[in-house]
N, C-alpha and C positions, 0 to 999 in steps of 0.2 A: 449554209456555209457561204460567206461572202466571196466575191470574185477573187481577191488576192489569195485567200486561204485555199480556194479550189485550184488555182493555178499552181500554188506551191505543192499541193497534194499530187497533182498530175506530174509535175517535174520530179517529185520524189519517186513516184511509181516508175516513171520512165527511166530515172537513174538506176533504180533497182534492176530493171530489165537489161539495161546496158551493162551494168556491172556484172550481172550473172552471165550474160552472153560473152563478155570479155574473158571472164574466168574460165568458162567452158572452152572457149576457142584457144586462148593463149596462156592459160594458167593464172593462178591467183596473184593479185597485186594488193598489198596491204594498204597503200595510200589510197587506192581507188575505193576500197571498202571503208576506210576511215572517213573519206570525204562524203560517202553516201550516208554514213551514220550521223555526221555533222548536219547534213542536209535534212535528214529525217528528224533530228532533234529541233532544228529551227522550224521545220514545218509543224511539229507538235506544239511548239511554243506559239506560233502564229494562230493555229486553230484554237488553242486554249485561250488566248487573249481575245479572239474574236467572239467567243461564246459568252464571255462575261459581259 
């Protein structure tokens, strides 16, 4: 996995941890989860294009 894809993957996992901690501590936030899903999709796209 190239450097940029690895960085995106780390950011995505970190975002998931932050979103989960926020939800547990303060309750759910739809925008937060929507943004995490967008980040995950962008990361999947970067990984897919780097493998080709």
